[in-house]
C-alpha positions in Angstrom: 18.8 -14.2 -4.7 18.5 -10.6 -5.9 17.0 -7.3 -4.9 17.3 -4.8 -7.8 15.7 -2.0 -9.7 16.9 -3.5 -12.9 14.5 -6.1 -14.5 17.6 -7.7 -16.2 18.7 -8.9 -12.8 15.6 -11.1 -12.3 14.6 -14.1 -14.3 12.2 -13.6 -17.2 10.3 -16.7 -16.1 9.6 -17.9 -12.5 7.2 -20.3 -10.8 5.3 -17.6 -8.8 4.9 -13.9 -9.5 3.8 -11.7 -6.6 2.7 -8.3 -7.8 3.1 -5.9 -4.8 5.3 -6.2 -1.8 3.4 -5.0 1.2 2.6 -6.7 4.5 0.7 -9.7 3.1 2.9 -10.1 0.0 6.2 -10.2 2.0 4.6 -12.7 4.4 3.5 -14.9 1.6 6.8 -14.7 -0.3 8.9 -15.3 2.8 6.8 -18.3 3.9 6.8 -20.0 0.4 10.6 -19.4 -0.1 11.4 -20.8 3.3 9.3 -23.8 2.7 10.9 -24.6 -0.7 14.1 -22.7 -1.6 13.9 -24.3 -5.1 10.7 -22.5 -5.8 11.4 -19.5 -8.0 9.6 -16.4 -6.9 9.7 -12.8 -8.0 8.3 -10.1 -5.7 7.6 -6.8 -7.5 7.3 -3.5 -5.6 6.4 -0.1 -7.1 8.4 1.7 -4.4 12.0 1.6 -3.3 13.9 -0.7 -1.1 13.4 -0.2 2.6 16.5 -2.1 3.8 18.0 -0.5 6.9 16.5 2.9 6.2 16.9 4.6 9.6 13.6 6.6 9.1 11.8 3.3 8.7 13.7 1.1 11.2 13.5 3.7 14.0 9.9 4.0 15.0 9.9 7.6 16.2 10.1 8.9 12.6 6.9 7.3 11.3 5.0 10.6 10.7 7.8 11.8 8.4 6.5 9.3 5.8 3.1 11.0 5.5 4.4 14.5 4.5 3.5 15.5 1.0 7.1 15.2 -0.2 7.4 11.6 1.0 8.5 9.0 -1.6 7.6 6.0 0.7 3.8 6.7 0.4 1.6 6.9 -2.6 -1.1 9.6 -2.3 -4.5 9.0 -3.7 -6.8 12.0 -4.1 -10.5 11.3 -3.6 -13.3 13.0 -5.6 -14.8 16.1 -4.0 -17.7 15.1 -1.8 -20.4 17.2 -0.2 -20.3 14.8 2.8 -16.8 16.0 3.8 -17.4 19.7 3.1 -16.5 19.5 -0.6 -13.0 18.2 0.1 -10.8 16.0 -2.0 -9.6 13.7 0.8 -6.0 12.4 0.4 -5.4 8.7 1.3 -1.7 7.7 1.6 -0.7 4.1 1.1 2.6 2.3 1.4 4.9 2.9 -1.6 8.0 1.1 -0.4 9.1 -2.5 0.2 7.1 -3.8 3.1 4.2 -1.5 2.2 2.2 -0.1 5.1 4.2 -2.1 7.6 7.2 0.0 6.8 5.5 3.4 7.4 2.5 2.7 9.7 2.1 3.7 13.4 3.1 0.3 14.7 0.1 0.0 17.0 -0.4 -3.7 17.8 -4.2 -4.1 17.5 -6.1 -7.2 16.4 -9.5 -7.9 15.0 -12.3 -9.3 17.2 -12.8 -13.0 16.7 -16.4 -12.3 15.5 -14.9 -10.1 12.8 -13.3 -13.1 11.1 -16.5 -15.2 11.5 -18.5 -12.4 9.8 -16.5 -13.0 6.6 -18.6 -16.2 6.3 -15.8 -17.8 4.2 -14.7 -21.5 4.6 -11.4 -21.7 6.3 -11.4 -18.1 7.5 -13.2 -18.3 10.8 -11.5 -17.2 14.0 -10.9 -20.9 14.8 -9.0 -21.2 11.6 -7.0 -18.0 11.9 -5.9 -17.9 15.5 -3.1 -20.4 14.9 -1.9 -18.2 12.0 -2.0 -15.1 14.2 0.1 -16.9 16.7 2.5 -18.2 14.0 3.4 -14.6 12.9 4.4 -13.2 16.3 6.8 -13.4 19.2 4.8 -11.7 22.0 7.0 -10.2 24.7 4.4 -8.9 27.1 4.6 -10.9 30.3 1.5 -10.5 32.3 -0.2 -13.4 34.1 -3.6 -11.9 33.3 -3.0 -12.4 29.5 -4.3 -15.5 27.8 -1.2 -17.0 26.3 -3.3 -19.3 24.1 -4.1 -16.5 21.7 -0.6 -15.2 21.3 2.6 -16.6 19.6 6.0 -16.9 21.1 8.2 -18.1 18.3 7.2 -16.1 15.2 9.4 -13.7 13.1 7.6 -10.5 14.1 8.2 -9.2 17.5 5.6 -7.5 19.7 6.7 -5.5 22.7 6.4 -2.3 24.6 9.6 -1.1 22.9 12.7 0.5 24.4 11.1 3.6 25.8 7.8 5.0 27.0 6.8 7.6 29.7 5.1 5.1 31.9 4.0 7.8 34.4 1.9 9.4 31.7 0.4 6.1 30.7 -0.6 5.5 34.4 -2.1 9.0 34.6 -4.2 8.4 31.5 -5.5 5.0 32.7 -6.3 6.4 36.2 -8.4 9.1 34.6 -10.4 6.6 32.4 -10.9 4.4 35.4 -12.3 7.4 37.3 -14.8 7.9 34.5 -16.0 4.3 34.8 -14.1 2.6 32.0 -12.5 -0.8 32.4 -8.8 -1.1 32.0 -8.2 -4.4 30.3 -4.9 -6.4 30.5 -5.2 -7.5 26.8 -7.6 -5.7 24.5 -6.1 -7.7 21.6 -7.3 -11.2 22.8 -10.0 -11.3 20.1 -12.7 -11.1 22.7 -12.5 -8.0 25.0 -14.4 -4.8 24.1 -15.5 -1.6 25.8 -12.2 -0.8 27.6 -8.8 0.8 27.5 -5.4 -0.8 27.7 -1.7 -0.2 27.2 -1.1 -0.7 23.5 1.7 -3.1 22.6 3.7 -2.3 19.5 5.0 -3.9 16.3 8.4 -2.9 17.7 11.2 -5.3 18.9 12.5 -5.1 22.5 15.6 -3.5 20.9 13.4 -0.7 19.5 13.2 -1.6 15.8 10.2 -1.5 13.6 8.9 -4.9 12.7 8.0 -4.4 9.1 7.2 -7.4 6.9 10.2 -7.0 4.6 12.8 -6.9 7.4 11.1 -9.9 9.1 10.2 -12.1 6.1 12.3 -11.1 3.1 15.7 -9.5 3.9 16.9 -12.4 6.1 16.3 -14.8 3.3 18.0 -12.6 0.7 21.0 -12.4 3.0 21.4 -16.0 4.2 22.7 -17.5 1.0 20.2 -20.4 1.1 17.4 -18.9 -1.0 18.8 -18.3 -4.5 15.4 -18.4 -6.1 13.8 -15.5 -4.2 14.0 -12.3 -6.3 12.8 -8.8 -5.5 12.3 -6.1 -8.2 11.7 -2.7 -6.8 10.7 0.7 -8.3 8.7 -1.2 -10.9 4.9 -0.8 -11.6 2.8 -3.8 -12.7 0.6 -2.7 -15.5 -1.5 -5.8 -16.1 -1.8 -9.6 -15.8 -1.3 -11.5 -19.1 -3.8 -14.3 -20.0 -3.8 -17.0 -22.5 -6.7 -18.0 -24.7 -8.2 -20.1 -21.9 -8.2 -17.2 -19.5 -5.3 -18.6 -17.5 -2.9 -16.0 -16.1 0.6 -16.6 -17.6 2.5 -13.6 -16.4 2.6 -9.8 -15.9 3.5 -6.7 -17.9 5.6 -4.1 -16.0 7.1 -0.6 -16.5 9.7 1.3 -14.5 8.2 3.6 -11.9 8.8 7.1 -13.2 8.7 8.4 -9.6 12.2 6.8 -9.2 13.5 6.0 -12.6 14.0 8.9 -15.0 12.1 8.9 -18.3 13.6 10.8 -21.3 11.7 11.7 -24.5 14.2 9.8 -26.7 14.4 6.8 -24.4 10.9 6.1 -23.3 10.7 2.8 -21.4 9.2 -0.2 -23.2 6.9 -2.4 -21.1 8.6 -5.7 -20.1 7.1 -9.1 -19.2 7.8 -11.8 -16.7 6.2 -15.2 -17.2 4.8 -17.4 -14.4 5.0 -21.2 -14.8 2.6 -21.9 -11.9 0.8 -18.9 -10.4 0.3 -15.1 -10.5 -0.6 -13.4 -7.2 -1.8 -9.8 -7.0 -1.0 -8.2 -3.7 -0.9 -4.5 -4.4 -3.4 -3.5 -1.7 -7.0 -2.4 -1.6 -6.3 0.6 -3.8 -3.8 -1.0 -6.2 -5.0 -4.5 -6.8 -8.4 -3.6 -8.4 -6.6 -1.2 -10.8 -4.3 -4.0 -12.0 -7.3 -6.3 -12.5 -9.2 -3.7 -14.5 -6.2 -2.9 -16.7 -6.0 -6.7 -17.3 -9.5 -6.9 -18.5 -11.0 -8.2 -15.2 -13.8 -6.1 -13.9 -17.1 -4.5 -14.9 -17.4 -4.9 -18.7 -19.1 -1.5 -19.1 -16.1 0.3 -17.7 -13.6 -1.9 -19.6 -15.4 -1.3 -22.9 -15.4 2.4 -22.4 -11.6 2.3 -22.1 -11.2 -0.1 -25.0 -9.8 -2.8 -22.7 -10.6 -6.3 -24.0 -12.8 -8.1 -21.4 -11.3 -11.2 -20.0 -13.9 -11.7 -17.2 -16.9 -9.6 -16.3 -16.7 -9.2 -12.5 -18.7 -6.1 -11.4 -17.4 -6.2 -7.8 -13.8 -5.2 -8.7 -13.1 -1.8 -7.1 -16.4 -1.7 -5.2 -17.1 -2.1 -1.4 -14.2 0.1 -0.4 -14.1 0.4 3.4 -11.9 2.5 5.7 -12.2 3.5 9.3 -13.5 7.1 9.5 -11.0 9.0 11.7 -11.2 12.3 13.4 -8.2 13.5 15.5 -8.2 16.2 18.2 -5.0 17.8 19.7 -4.5 19.0 23.3 -1.8 21.2 24.8 0.2 19.6 27.6 3.0 20.3 30.0 4.8 17.1 28.9 8.6 17.4 29.1 10.4 17.3 25.7 11.3 13.7 26.3 7.6 12.8 26.8 6.5 13.5 23.3 7.8 13.1 19.8 7.2 16.8 18.9 10.8 17.9 19.3 12.0 15.2 16.8 9.2 15.7 14.3 9.5 19.5 14.3 13.3 19.4 14.0 14.0 21.0 17.4 15.7 17.7 18.2 18.1 16.7 15.4 17.3 13.2 14.1 20.8 12.5 12.9 22.2 13.6 16.3 19.7 11.4 18.1 20.7 8.5 15.9 24.4 9.1 16.6 23.7 9.4 20.3 21.7 6.1 20.4 18.7 8.0 21.9 16.3 5.4 23.2 13.3 7.7 22.3 13.9 6.6 18.6 12.5 3.2 19.6 9.1 4.8 20.6 6.1 5.5 18.5 4.4 7.7 21.1 1.2 5.6 20.8 0.8 4.1 24.3 -2.9 3.8 25.2 -5.8 2.6 23.1 -9.5 1.7 23.4 -12.4 -0.2 21.9 -15.6 1.5 23.2 -19.3 1.0 23.2 -21.9 3.6 24.1 -24.5 3.2 26.8 -28.1 2.6 25.7 -28.9 6.2 26.7 -26.1 7.5 24.5 -27.3 5.3 21.6 -30.8 6.9 22.0 -29.2 10.3 21.8 -27.7 9.5 18.4 -31.1 9.3 16.7 -33.6 6.7 15.6 -31.8 5.7 12.4 -28.7 4.9 14.3 -30.7 3.2 17.0 -32.1 0.7 14.5 -28.6 -0.2 13.2 -27.3 -0.5 16.8 -30.1 -2.9 17.7 -29.4 -5.0 14.6 -25.6 -5.0 14.6 -24.3 -4.3 18.1 -26.9 -4.7 20.9 -26.7 -8.5 21.1 -23.0 -8.6 20.1 -21.0 -7.2 23.1 -17.7 -8.2 21.5 -18.3 -5.6 18.8 -17.1 -2.1 19.7 -18.6 1.0 18.0 -15.5 3.2 18.3 -11.7 2.7 18.3 -9.6 5.3 20.1 -5.9 5.8 20.3 -3.5 8.4 21.8 -0.3 9.8 20.3 2.2 12.0 22.2 2.6 14.3 19.2 0.9 16.9 17.1 -0.6 15.2 14.0 0.0 17.9 11.5 2.3 20.6 10.3 4.4 21.7 13.3 4.8 25.2 11.8 1.1 25.8 12.3 1.3 25.5 16.1 3.4 27.0 18.9 6.5 25.0 19.8 5.5 22.6 22.5 4.5 19.1 23.4 1.1 17.8 22.4 -1.3 15.0 22.9 -3.5 13.8 20.0 -6.5 11.6 20.6 -7.8 9.9 17.5 -11.3 8.4 17.3 -12.3 6.1 14.4 -15.4 4.1 13.7 -14.9 0.3 14.0 -17.4 -0.7 11.4 -18.4 2.2 9.3 -21.5 1.8 7.1 -20.1 4.2 4.4 -18.7 2.6 1.3 -16.4 3.9 -1.5 -14.9 2.7 -4.7 -11.9 2.9 -6.9 -11.7 2.5 -10.7 -9.2 3.2 -13.5 -9.7 6.0 -16.0 -7.1 4.8 -18.5 -5.3 1.6 -19.5 -2.0 3.2 -18.5 -0.4 3.0 -15.1 0.5 6.7 -14.7 -1.3 8.0 -11.6 -0.1 11.6 -12.3 -1.7 12.0 -15.8 -4.5 9.4 -15.4 -5.4 9.1 -11.8 -8.1 6.6 -10.8 -11.7 7.7 -10.1 -11.6 7.4 -6.3 -14.6 7.7 -4.1 -13.4 7.6 -0.5 -16.9 7.2 0.8 -16.5 9.0 4.2 -19.8 9.9 5.8 -21.8 8.9 2.8 -23.9 6.8 5.2 -25.6 9.1 7.8 -25.2 6.6 10.6 -21.4 7.2 10.6 -21.9 10.8 11.7 -23.4 10.7 15.2 -20.8 8.2 16.7 -17.9 10.6 16.0 -19.7 13.4 17.7 -20.2 11.2 20.7 -16.5 10.1 20.5 -15.3 13.7 20.5 -17.1 14.4 23.8 -15.8 11.3 25.4 -12.2 12.0 24.4 -12.4 15.6 25.5 -13.6 14.7 29.0 -10.7 12.3 29.4 -8.2 15.0 28.2 -9.6 17.7 30.5 -8.9 15.5 33.6 -5.3 14.7 32.7 -2.7 16.3 35.0 -0.7 17.3 31.9 -3.7 19.0 30.2 -3.2 22.7 29.4 -6.2 23.3 27.1 -7.2 22.5 23.5 -5.2 23.4 20.5 -7.5 25.7 18.4 -6.7 24.2 15.0 -7.6 20.7 16.3 -11.1 21.4 17.6 -14.5 22.7 16.6 -15.3 26.4 16.5 -18.1 26.6 19.1 -20.6 29.6 19.0 -20.0 32.6 21.2 -21.1 32.0 24.8 -21.0 28.2 24.5 -20.3 26.1 27.6 -18.1 24.0 25.3 -15.8 26.9 24.5 -12.1 25.9 24.2 -9.9 26.8 27.2 -6.3 27.5 27.9 -5.0 26.4 31.3 -2.2 28.4 33.0 0.5 26.4 34.7 0.4 28.6 37.7 -3.3 28.0 38.1 -2.9 24.3 38.0 0.3 24.1 40.1 0.9 20.6 39.0 -2.4 19.2 40.5 -5.9 18.8 39.1 -8.7 18.0 41.4 -10.6 15.6 39.2 -13.7 15.6 41.4 -14.3 19.3 40.8 -14.4 18.8 37.0 -17.9 18.5 35.6 -18.8 17.2 32.1 -19.3 19.9 29.5 -22.9 20.5 28.6 -23.3 20.6 24.9 -26.1 22.4 23.2 -27.7 21.5 19.8 -25.5 24.3 18.3 -22.5 22.8 19.9 -23.3 19.4 18.4 -23.6 21.0 15.0 -20.2 22.7 15.4 -18.7 19.3 16.2 -20.3 17.7 13.2 -19.1 20.5 11.0 -15.5 20.1 12.3 -15.8 16.4 11.7 -16.9 16.8 8.1 -14.1 19.3 7.5 -11.5 17.0 9.0 -12.5 13.3 8.8 -9.7 11.4 7.2 -8.4 8.0 6.4 -7.1 5.7 9.1 -4.9 4.1 6.4 -7.0 1.0 6.7 -8.5 0.6 3.2 -9.9 -2.8 2.4 -12.7 -4.8 0.7 -12.3 -3.7 -3.0 -12.0 -7.3 -4.2 -14.1 -9.0 -1.7 -14.0 -12.7 -0.8 -17.6 -13.4 -1.7 -19.7 -15.1 -4.4 -19.7 -13.2 -7.7 -23.4 -12.5 -7.5 -22.8 -10.6 -4.2 -20.1 -8.4 -5.7 -17.4 -10.9 -4.9 -14.1 -11.1 -6.7 -12.4 -14.1 -5.1 -13.4 -17.4 -3.6 -12.2 -18.7 -0.2 -9.1 -20.2 -1.9 -8.3 -16.6 -3.1 -8.9 -17.6 -6.8 -10.3 -14.8 -8.9 -13.7 -15.8 -10.3 -14.0 -16.9 -13.9 -10.2 -17.1 -14.6 -7.5 -19.5 -13.6 -3.9 -19.2 -12.3 -4.6 -15.9 -10.6 -5.0 -15.3 -6.9 -5.3 -12.2 -4.7 -3.6 -11.9 -1.3 -4.0 -8.6 0.5 -6.6 -6.5 2.3 -8.6 -6.0 -0.8 -10.1 -9.5 -0.2 -11.5 -8.7 3.3 -15.3 -8.6 2.8 -16.2 -7.0 6.2 -14.3 -4.6 8.4 -12.4 -5.4 11.5 -12.3 -3.5 14.8 -8.6 -2.9 14.7 -5.7 -1.3 12.9 -5.3 -3.6 9.9 -1.6 -4.6 10.0 -2.4 -7.7 12.0 -5.1 -8.7 9.5 -2.7 -8.1 6.6 -0.2 -10.5 8.2 -2.8 -13.2 8.7 -4.1 -12.8 5.1 -0.5 -13.4 4.0 -0.1 -16.4 6.3 -3.4 -17.9 5.1 -2.5 -17.2 1.5 0.8 -19.0 2.0 -1.0 -22.0 3.6 -3.4 -22.2 0.7 -0.7 -21.9 -2.0 1.7 -24.2 -0.3 -0.9 -26.9 -0.2 -1.9 -26.4 -3.9 1.8 -26.5 -4.9 2.5 -29.6 -2.9 5.1 -28.0 -0.6 5.7 -30.8 1.9 7.9 -28.7 4.2 5.4 -26.0 4.9 
């Protein structure tokens, strides 16, 4: 077993090549290697090794991976769009072993069961996938009100409430939402419940360590001495898949990632190859996998011909159907103590190295403690306009398990701490569960260099008008909750709309002396928003809507004539020996953060491939 940045350290021919090493890929590789240690596998990752990196294993530092100087994320720049105030929206993706599971927010959220059913793919219904969701996890939340039949208790990935959380602040938040008429649900991740709030579990162990896919599925096998045929090659970019004359995938071509491995004019790297005796699997994520396919000659023949790439298979759906939850975040000032938010650590007021040396339990906390899946009332739907009403009636009205909006809290400022006064903040993020907007991603060159030849990337945010009114509604709902919290001290200007002079929605700043530690919630009345106020909210949302880091759908599991790229066995249409196994295959969105779905795609991929390879111990 090896993990190396040097291609000479891995075999030049293996049974299975897995290109990409994110959540689904690590799950797939770990399961296959455990089932048959004699099966030779190479897992290829463009980013660096994540093993025991304290900024990864300690949950509190997750936001440090999203700063512009991060080398654990790849930053894709979208094309300017009038729908988002002309901005070029940046979408970060995992660029490290473990992918998004190594740098995400660790919020344990799961799709609704009806989401899986909506994929309309044989073997991928909720009935088929619940056993695999259970297989992944060891669920540590002990509550008699939770249905134990939908959770797992012996899997490699631990789910808990972590080592640390300000429970009093959770209680205050949940008391407020109850006073506003919302239900507080024991388990909002049971694949059924909707329209309520709950305490969010976390992809964090009871010992306070991040549960990324590499540390749970790959590193233990590399270290146990019993899996000599599992190999990991990091800091290496897959350029393309190699095919024989019969359109069968026979291997991959790779180059060193120049982000990590120096390139010199007189020693320019020469592409290398690794051959696959049985199977090639692409698992480079919703933004990476379609680019590899197109560089390999699999995609829309018109694009490929323009770039002088020989066409192996004309599959127009490659790179289309991009979906991402449309997120808008708003930040509130609080009187939280320093140990009740992550702002001191993230701003440097609390030294991370010292906290690590001290064994500070706050390092095991992600600050994300309460979340929601919400539906509007019929009256609120009517206020969103006739066009939205028609879609609501078609897609939501008779499906009470489908939320319109997802919402999460974070005890931290999401943004540059130098732009706000030192303090402790609460951010409330709202994101559409099933946005109608679609984007796309396509290569602009046969080369893999994203700096000189970036892809043509349409993020798609707000391109469908029906996605706009729900986030105006969500802003109002979140703000009414925040205003009633005992810790509330007003809105942070840079995180809110600029309302017109004299507006009843004007931002406020609450003096500690005036509050005196107590807020009479019964005396607070909902803000009355004018048409101009709604326009200000919409303007803010267009200027600030962003990724939820949940890209999916660019190589959809559908029939080819419906812009599909793979079948229900994950085979790429019109070629052989090539499968996809990541969030790119998900054809319709899920009402959840997508880490859980990535795990289950990896588990299902392992099940499919193990059966095809005849692995009897799976």
